[in-house]
N, C-alpha and C positions, 0 to 999 in steps of 0.2 A: 585550535591551539592559541587563538589571539583572545578568544571570550574567557576562556578557563584564565589565561595570565592575569586579566583585569580583575578576576575575585584574589588571587594568589597572593598577588603584589603587596596589597597590604596586610594578607594574612601574614608573608614572611618577615613583615616589619614588626609587627606586633608579636610573635614568636623571637625575634633575636632581643625585642626587649624584655621578654620574658628571661631570656637565658642569664642576658648580661646585665640587665638594669638600666636604669636612665643613666644616660651617658649624653652631652651635648652633641657629638656625632651621632648618637640614635634618633635624638630629634631632629636634628636637619637629615637624616635617612629619612624620615616620614615624610617631609617635603619633597625629597625626590622619587618619594613612591608616588604620590600626590601628582606630581608633573610627571611622571610614569602612566600614570591612570587617562590622564589628558590626552596623551600621546596614542595609547591605546585605543581610548576613545574615539579619537580621529581616525584612527586606522580602520577601527570597524565599519564608520561613517561611510567613509570611502569602498569597502568593500560591500556593504547593505546597501548603499543609497540608489544603485543602479541593478543590484542582483538580488539572489536570492537570501533567506537568512541563514546565518552562520551557526552551528551548534556545537557543543564541546562538553566537557565534564560526563562523558556518560549518558550524553542524552538529557541532562539535568538541565543545563544551560542553553539558551539559543539567544543570538543577539539578531534584529532587524533595526531597520533605521530609528523605529522609536526609542528600543532600548538602547542603541547606539547613542542618541541625543541625548539621554539620561545618564547616561555615564560620563559623558560631555560636562554637564551641570554639575553631578556629583563630583567628579574630579577637580574642576574647578572650585569651587567652594571650598571643598577640602584642603587643597590647594592653598587658598587663603587662610582659612583656619588654621592649618598647620605650620605655616610661617609666623602666625601671630603667636600658636603656643610655644615654639622651640623659643621664641624671645623671653616671652611670660615665665613659661616653667623657669627657664635658667635662671630668671632673676628672683624668683622665689625660692628655689636653692639656693644661690650663692646670698642671699639676706638672710635665710633662716626661717622665711613665711613658710613654707613647706617643705617637710622631709624627704629626702631621694624616694623610699619607700613611697609616699605619695604620689610623687613624679611619676614613678614606673608603673603606678597602677594607671594613672589617668593616662599614659602613652599606649598602654595596652588595651585599655576601655576606646579610645578614639579610633584605633586602629579597627579593632573589632566592628565599630559601629558603621565607619566605612564601608569596612567587608561586607557588613549584612545588609545595607542599603544598596550595595553592587550588585549584590545576590539577589536582592527583589525584582531588580530592573532586568536582571538577565535570567530569571528564571522562565525554562520552558513549561514549567505547568504551574496553574493556580495554588495548589497544595503548597509547592516549594515556595511562591509568594509568601502566601500568609506565614507560613514558619520564619521566613527571612525580616518580616515586617515585624512580628512576635519577637523577634533577635533585638531589634533594635528599640523594644521598649524596655528588654532588660537592661540592657547596656546604657541606655541613655538615662535610667534612673539611678544609675550609680554616679554619674558624669553631673547630673543637675545637683545630687549631694557632696560633690566633691570637696567644697570647703567647707563642709561639715558643722554648718550652722544653724542656728534652731531654724531660721527661714529657708536654708536650704533643703533641710531635711522635712520639714513640712510639704513644700514644693516638689519634693521628689513624691512623696508617698501619694499626693495628691495626683501626679502627673501618673503615677503607677498605677492607682485605681480607675482613674478615668479610662486611662486607654486600654486596660486589661479588659474593662467593660466592652468598648468600642471594638476590639481585638476580637472578643468573644462573638459580639453578633456579626462581624465579619466572615468569622468562621462558619458560622451556621448558616450563612450566604453562600458560601463555598460547598459546606455539603448539599445543601439543596442544588445547587449547580450539579454535584456531581451525581445525585439522584436523578434528576431529569436528564443527565448525560447517558447513566447507565438504563434507563429506558430505552433510548433510541438505538440501542447497540455498541455503546462505548464498551471496554474491557479495563477491568480494575482504574488503577491510577491513571493509566495513559487517557482516560474518559476525562481527565482535568487538563490535557497539552492544550494549549492554547489552540494550534492546527485543528486538533479532534473538535473543540468546543465549536469553533468557527465552520469549520466542513457542516455539522451536527445541527448549528442553531436555529435552521429553520424548522425542525422537527421537533424543538424541545416543548415541554408544556410550557404554554403562555403563562399559568396560575403560580407555578413555580419559578420561572425566569422572575414574574414580576417581585414577587416575593424576595426571592434571594436579592435582587439587585437592590431593593429598599434595604435591604440589611447592608449588603455592602456599601452602599451610599452612606448609611449613619455610620458602620462600622469604621470604614477606613476614613469617612469623611472626620471622625473622632482623633482621627492621628493627623488628618489635614488641617485641622484648626477651622474647620466649618461648624456655625452654629448649629444647633444650640449648644452641642459637645464641647465647646472651645476654651471650657473656663480653666483646665490645665495649663495654655500656652502662656498668658501674662505670669504668672507664678513661674512656670519652669524656666521661661526666656529671663525672667529679672532675677532670678536665684544663680542660675548656672554660671561658669567662666563667660566671658565672651566670645572666645571662640569656639564653645561649645553651644553658645545661643547662636551664633554664626551657622554652624551645622544645623542645627533643629530648623530655624527658619529658611535659609537658602537652599537646605538638601531635602529635609525628613518630609517637610510639608509635601514638597512637590513628588516625592518617592511615594507617599500615601495616595495624592490623588493620581498618579501614575495608574495604581492598582482599581481607581474607578474607571480611566480610560481603556484600560486592555478591558471589561468586562463591557462596556458601552456598546461595542458592534455586534455583540453576540445578543446583546438584550433586542437591538435594535431589529435583527434580523428575525426574533422570535417573537415581538409583538409589537414592533415599529418604533416610530420614535417618538411618539407622543409621550407614552409614559416616562420614559428617562429627562425627556426634556421637562416635566414638570418638576418633578424630582429636585433636579439640577438646578433649574429655575427658584424655586422655592428656597431650597441652601443657599444659594448665592445670595440672593436678595436678604434673607433674613441675616446673613454674615454680613453684609453690607449695613443694615440698619444697625446692626448689635457694634460694629466697629466704628462705626460715625458717633454714637451715641456716647460712646465710651471714652474716644479719644477728646472729646471735649473739656472734660472734667478731668485728664489724667493729669498726674504730679509726677511720675516718675519717669527719668529717662528710658530706661531699656523696656518699660510696659508701654511707653508710647510707641515703641518699634515693636512691640510684642502685638499690640493692636492692629498697625498697620496692616503686620502680615494675616490678621483674619479678613482685612477687607481686599486685600491683593487676592487671598485664595476665593473671596467672595465673588473677583472678576473672572476668576480662571474658571468657575464654577458655568456663570453665567457663560462664557465664550464657549465650554464644552455643550452647553444646554442646545446650543444652535445645532451643533453634529456636521456641518457641512466643513468640508476640508478646510478652506480660507480659515473658517473661525477656530477651528485645530491647530492649524499652524502658528496663527495669532496665539492662543494659549499656550504653547509652546515657547514663542517667544518671548511671552509675558515670563515664565517659569524661569528663562535662563535669564532674561535681565532682573527680576526680583531677587533671584541666587546672587549675583553679582553685587546689586546694588546694598542688598539689606545682610549681605556678608561682612561688605565694607563698612557700613552702620554700626553694625553689633559690635566691631572691633574699634572702630574709632570711639565708639561709647564708652567701650572698657577702659580705653587709655583717657579718656575725659573725666570718669569717676576716680581712676586713680590718682588724676593730677589734682582734681579739685575735692576730693574725700567725701562727696555725697551724689546720690544717683538724683536727688530731687532736683525738680527742674527749677525750682525757686529759689536752690541755693546756688545756681551756675547762672553768671552774667558775665556780658561782655567776654567773649569766649573769644569771637573774632580779632580784638584787638589786643588781648593777653596772647594770645595764643593762634597767630594766623594760620598758620598753615594745618592746623587740627581744624579750628574753625572754619576753614576755606573747606577743608574735604568733608566734613559734617554736612555745611550748609549746602553744595555740591548734591553731597549724596541725599539730602531731604527733597532737593528740586528734582533729581532723577526719580526718588519715590513719588512722587506728586504725578509723575509723569509730563513733565515739561520738556520741550524738544532741547535740543536734537536726541536726547537718552532713547534709548529702544524702547521704554515702557509708555512713551509717548506713541512710537509706531504700531504697538504690539495691542492697547488699548482703543486706538483709532480704528485699529482692522476689525478687532472683536468687535464694536459696536457696529461697524457700516455690516458685518457679515451677521451679526443678530438680527440688525433690521431688514436685509434682504431675506431673512428666513421667518418674517412674520412677527418676531417679537420686538416692534419699535416702542411699544409700552415699558417693556423692560429695557430698555435703551433709557429711556426720559426717568423712570425710577432710578436706576445706578448712577444717572448723571447727577441726578438730585442729591443722592445720598454723598457723592465724589465731590459736591462742592461744600458740605459740611467737613469732608474730611481735610480737604484744603485750607480752609480757613482755620480749623485747629491746628493743624501740624503748621502751619505759616503762624499763627498767634504764639505757640509754642518755641518755633525756633527762632522767632525773633529777640523772645526772653532769653534763649540762650547766649542768641550770636551776638545781638548788639548791645550797647550800653557802654560807658564810661571804663576804661581800661583796670579803673580800681575799683572795680563792682563786684568782684569775686569775693572766694570766701579769703578769710584772714590768712595770710602766710603767701597767697598766690603772687609772683611776680608780675610785672609788665609783658613780659613775654618769655616763654616758657619752651623753648627748643625743644623739635618734635624729631627723634633718629629717624635716620633715611631710612632703617628696618621697619621703620613703623610707616611712614608716608609713602614709600615706592610702592609696595604691593597694593594700598587703597587707592591711589592715586591710578596705578595700572586697571584695577579693576572696573572704574568709573569710567577710564579711559576707554575700553572695551565696551563696554555700555553706550556710551557717545558714539562710538566708531560701528556698531553695530545698529545705532537707531540711525546714521547716515547713511552707512553704506550694507545692506543685509546679503547683498549678491553672494558672500562665500557660505552663508548659511542657507540660501535659499532652496537650493535643491536636496538637502536633508531635510527640510521644514515639508517639503513639499511629499518626501517621500514618507515621512514621517506621521503626516496628517493621513496620509492613504493606509495607514494600518489601522487607525481610529475610525475615519469614515470613506470607505474605498468606493 
């Protein structure tokens, strides 16, 4: 029952929005629904961390510790984004920048987006997972183009074309997996159930499994922002509304990588860990190299954050390559920390762009002096993003590097640290330009102090505080992370 309710909660709010249209109370009902998703995810975590998986929805849905953890991540990022959406959409409607009809469409699409991501991580079947991820592509294409500018429409089409190619490759990988499972006694669509695939994994044809996993990594890796199919990400993040960018970076990338993690134990049992490790190491190092090189010359604030997402997904791929429980637990902690921090940074960047009138880094200066609260939040967010203590990204990256070295990937750690050094220098240089400088260095009309409303600052400070708290005291998540890691690396 709990599993089904997780997906139905955002669906219900979306239906209410369809019936009554946009209203302020409907927008805040979306906030309440995302808070309910977090609560239901925590409930699922307590039910699955020490017990068997939970099923629902007529066998279509299934929750174990890994999917329960992902529900919490999606709900947390969605709660942060919906809070910002309720505030910004209300302001756009009140000032006439956005008609009520567009606001209603936005509300319905966001709830459909959240529901599709929840369906993906709770799917009991690899085919249902693919359908859910494909649904996110269709829905988010409209969200990226929400502002209906030329740049937004171009970014939306680019996103749709590239991700459709990726999801088609993931479909071929899923079909190959189905054919391999059918040959060893699978029956119909049930042969794609995760339980059935895990049970039959050691009997699957190794050649078919290798090809299917390569297609899965390349296909779902496109949605996860892994190089070389990453080029949609900076355009989509740069043009989408800030709350949508927060969902794209903080939740959707993690959901796409979750799909890869689900296939990993099947491939390990069928062909051994060497092949998936080689694929993930290649994708991870290539993503780190691309992100590091492009961050150096980046000139747009939101695109800067987008390229940082490519870097973090590269780190996640390297952690998953190690394949041991300690590495997978660190990967999941990295996903949670990245979701919270990147969600806060994208929403803060939306406030910065709205106040400064530009998203170009060279057009913003002295933010910490002119808008100390917003500048402080953004500065702390950048420190957290760079993996500085006490934030959880420091703990997760350190744990990933230690696990990779223990798994015989010491050279990978050295290469990753070299790329991270470039990333840190580039982001610090850009952040210094944004935050420091005399109070009068901002754009014309910017006052010495632009107050930030508490409805903006409190959610962002809360997200960063949670990231710091988890980095210092991780024991509440310890059992869940260990149980979830055993799903991927038994």
